[in-house]
C-alpha positions in Angstrom: 1.0 -10.8 10.1 -0.6 -10.1 6.7 -4.3 -10.2 7.4 -4.8 -6.5 7.7 -3.7 -6.0 4.1 -5.9 -8.7 2.5 -9.2 -6.8 2.9 -7.7 -3.7 1.2 -6.2 -5.7 -1.6 -9.5 -7.6 -2.2 -11.3 -4.3 -2.4 -8.7 -3.1 -4.9 -9.4 -6.1 -7.1 -13.2 -5.6 -7.1 -15.4 -2.5 -7.1 -14.0 0.8 -8.4 -15.5 4.2 -7.5 -16.3 7.6 -9.0 -17.1 11.0 -7.7 -20.6 12.1 -8.7 -21.0 15.9 -9.0 -24.6 16.3 -10.2 -27.4 14.7 -12.2 -30.2 15.8 -14.5 -32.8 14.7 -16.9 -31.2 16.0 -20.1 -28.0 15.0 -21.8 -27.5 18.5 -23.2 -27.3 20.1 -19.7 -24.9 17.3 -18.6 -22.6 18.0 -21.6 -22.6 21.8 -20.9 -21.5 21.0 -17.4 -18.8 18.6 -18.7 -17.3 21.4 -20.8 -17.3 23.8 -17.9 -15.5 21.3 -15.7 -12.9 20.5 -18.4 -12.2 24.2 -18.6 -11.2 23.9 -15.0 -8.9 20.9 -15.8 -11.4 18.4 -14.3 -11.9 15.5 -16.7 -15.5 14.7 -16.1 -17.8 12.4 -18.0 -21.5 11.4 -18.3 -23.1 8.2 -17.1 -26.6 7.4 -18.4 -28.9 5.7 -15.9 -32.5 4.5 -16.3 -34.4 4.4 -13.0 -37.7 2.5 -12.9 -40.6 4.9 -12.3 -38.4 8.0 -12.6 -37.0 7.9 -16.1 -33.5 8.5 -17.5 -30.9 10.5 -15.7 -27.5 11.8 -16.9 -25.0 11.8 -14.1 -21.9 14.0 -14.2 -19.0 12.1 -12.7 -15.2 12.2 -12.5 -12.6 9.6 -11.8 -12.1 5.8 -11.7 -10.7 5.1 -8.3 -9.6 1.8 -6.7 -10.9 2.8 -3.2 -13.7 4.8 -1.7 -11.2 6.8 0.3 -9.3 7.9 -2.8 -12.6 9.0 -4.4 -13.6 10.9 -1.2 -10.3 12.8 -1.0 -10.6 13.8 -4.7 -14.1 15.1 -4.1 -13.0 17.0 -1.0 -10.3 18.6 -3.0 -12.8 19.8 -5.6 -14.9 21.4 -2.9 -11.8 23.1 -1.4 -10.9 24.5 -4.8 -14.5 25.8 -5.2 -15.1 23.7 -8.3 -18.3 22.1 -6.8 -20.3 22.8 -3.7 -20.9 19.1 -2.9 -20.4 15.6 -4.2 -20.9 11.9 -3.2 -19.0 8.7 -4.0 -20.7 6.1 -6.2 -19.7 2.8 -7.7 -17.9 3.3 -11.0 -20.0 2.9 -14.2 -19.0 3.0 -17.9 -19.3 6.5 -19.3 -21.8 7.3 -22.0 -20.2 6.4 -25.4 -18.4 3.4 -24.0 -14.9 4.9 -23.4 -13.8 3.9 -19.9 -12.4 6.7 -17.7 -8.7 6.3 -17.0 -7.9 4.9 -13.5 -6.8 7.6 -11.1 -3.6 7.0 -9.3 -2.2 9.1 -6.4 0.2 11.9 -7.4 3.6 11.3 -5.9 4.9 14.6 -4.5 8.3 15.3 -3.0 8.6 14.2 0.6 7.6 16.8 3.2 9.9 18.3 5.8 10.8 16.0 8.8 7.7 15.4 11.0 8.4 14.2 14.5 4.7 13.4 15.0 4.7 10.5 12.6 8.4 9.6 12.8 8.9 10.2 9.0 11.7 12.2 7.5 13.2 12.8 4.1 16.0 10.3 3.4 19.3 11.8 2.3 19.7 11.3 -1.4 16.3 9.8 -1.9 14.2 10.6 -5.0 10.9 12.4 -4.9 8.1 10.4 -3.3 10.1 8.3 -0.9 10.3 9.0 2.8 12.1 7.3 5.6 10.3 5.6 8.5 12.2 5.2 11.8 10.8 3.2 14.7 11.0 5.6 17.7 11.5 3.0 20.3 14.0 0.7 18.6 15.7 2.8 15.9 15.5 0.6 12.8 14.4 2.3 9.6 13.6 2.0 5.9 12.4 4.0 3.0 9.0 3.6 1.5 6.7 5.5 -0.9 5.2 8.5 0.8 1.7 7.9 -0.5 1.6 4.4 1.2 -0.5 4.3 4.4 0.6 2.7 7.6 2.2 3.1 11.0 4.2 1.4 13.7 2.4 -1.1 15.8 1.4 0.1 19.2 3.0 -1.9 22.1 -0.2 -3.9 22.7 -0.5 -5.0 19.0 3.2 -5.9 19.0 2.8 -8.0 22.2 -0.3 -9.7 20.7 1.8 -10.7 17.7 4.6 -11.9 20.0 7.1 -9.3 18.9 8.8 -6.4 20.6 8.1 -3.8 17.9 6.9 -3.7 14.3 5.3 -1.6 11.6 2.9 -2.1 8.7 2.5 -0.1 5.5 0.4 -0.8 2.4 -0.7 0.6 -1.0 -3.8 -0.7 -2.9 -2.6 1.2 -6.0 0.7 -0.7 -6.1 -1.0 -3.9 -4.9 1.8 -4.1 -2.4 2.5 -4.0 1.3 5.3 -4.4 3.8 5.7 -5.6 7.4 8.6 -5.0 9.8 9.2 -7.2 12.8 11.7 -6.6 15.6 12.5 -9.1 18.3 15.0 -8.5 21.1 17.8 -11.1 21.4 21.0 -10.3 23.0 24.1 -10.9 20.8 21.8 -12.1 17.9 24.7 -11.4 15.5 27.1 -13.8 17.3 28.9 -16.2 14.9 28.0 -19.0 17.2 24.3 -18.8 16.1 23.3 -20.9 13.1 22.1 -18.4 10.5 20.3 -21.0 8.4 18.4 -22.3 11.4 17.3 -18.8 12.3 16.1 -18.1 8.8 14.2 -21.3 8.6 12.4 -20.6 11.8 11.4 -17.2 10.6 10.2 -18.5 7.3 8.2 -21.1 9.1 6.6 -18.5 11.4 5.6 -16.4 8.3 3.7 -19.4 6.9 2.0 -20.3 10.2 -1.2 -18.3 9.6 -4.3 -19.8 8.2 -4.3 -19.8 4.4 -0.7 -18.3 4.2 2.0 -20.0 2.3 5.6 -18.6 1.9 8.1 -20.3 -0.4 11.8 -19.3 -0.6 13.1 -18.8 -4.1 16.7 -17.6 -3.3 18.9 -16.6 -0.4 21.9 -14.3 -0.1 24.0 -14.0 3.0 26.0 -10.8 3.7 28.2 -9.9 6.7 28.5 -6.1 7.0 30.0 -4.1 9.9 29.0 -6.7 12.5 25.6 -7.3 11.1 24.5 -10.6 9.5 22.0 -9.9 6.7 20.1 -12.5 4.8 18.3 -11.3 1.6 15.4 -13.5 0.4 13.4 -13.7 -2.8 10.0 -15.2 -2.0 6.7 -16.4 -3.4 3.6 -16.1 -1.3 -0.1 -17.2 -1.5 -2.8 -15.9 0.8 -6.3 -17.3 1.0 -8.9 -16.0 3.5 -12.2 -17.5 4.4 -14.8 -17.2 1.6 -12.2 -16.3 -1.0 -12.5 -18.7 -4.0 -8.8 -18.7 -5.0 -5.5 -17.7 -3.3 -3.9 -14.3 -4.0 -0.4 -14.9 -5.4 2.3 -12.5 -4.3 6.0 -12.0 -5.0 8.2 -11.0 -2.0 11.5 -9.4 -1.1 12.8 -9.6 2.4 15.9 -9.0 4.6 16.6 -10.6 8.0 19.2 -8.6 9.9 20.9 -10.1 13.0 22.2 -7.2 15.1 23.8 -7.0 18.5 20.4 -6.3 20.3 18.0 -8.4 18.2 16.7 -9.6 14.9 14.9 -7.4 12.3 12.7 -8.7 9.6 11.5 -6.4 6.8 9.4 -8.0 4.1 7.8 -6.3 1.1 5.2 -8.2 -1.0 3.4 -7.3 -4.2 0.8 -9.0 -6.3 1.9 -11.0 -9.3 -0.6 -8.7 -11.2 0.8 -5.5 -9.6 1.9 -2.5 -11.7 5.4 -2.9 -13.2 6.9 -0.4 -10.8 6.0 -2.5 -7.7 9.0 -4.7 -8.1 11.4 -1.7 -8.1 9.6 -0.3 -5.1 10.1 -3.6 -3.2 13.8 -3.7 -4.1 14.3 -0.1 -2.9 12.5 -0.8 0.4 14.7 -3.8 1.2 17.9 -2.1 0.1 17.2 0.8 2.3 16.7 -1.1 5.6 18.9 0.0 8.5 19.1 -2.0 11.7 19.3 -0.2 15.1 22.7 0.8 16.2 
């Protein structure tokens, strides 16, 4: 369930990236270009590099990005604005003078107008930056930050994971991700069903993957308009092959027993994630709506 996120998170913990705009043999020319870029609100800096057989070069760069994709998008935006004619993405290096460039995070903009193509719409009463995902085939939904990437599982992927429907979203910047799982089960909300047994089975299934451990910290049961909701606080550890130590995560989840099936939505964020990640996870879980 969680494997697709781990590669992205590992990348976020390792190499960072910058956008290189040009390079030359003199520091003076590089500094002139830096001043020109700053006049255009581009906070560039100089990296000094010695290349064997070629001498010393002064590279004009901008940004301190957690992923190559973020750096590429930033460079493409500079080209669109006419700031530079070209660029390329390079591993981040300390600027000349020793002051590290500030990490670049995505700008959270107000949610766009409803878009049927990606099944995302602006939730009523939501703040800027959050959008609502709704599964087109089942109808469950939840809010998530609009800059997170992801999508619903296609039917084949869902079948491969032994579920009827699902979705995955992630954010390397927030060191967080979420998974939604929907399984059909007629009268799943019947009081005859043992809720504790259902929850234990789901928790066990989440820990069944290689190197995945999920531990329950607390549980809260709520009966609401015919729905049986179990809210969980979790701790998780993931360790993939070749990884020296497990990645420790904190999790929030809700298991909803509805008349037509069981919905699980789980949001997890690294123990070293930015402070706002906990609030994001809380909001995601609080916003979950089961299918009617």
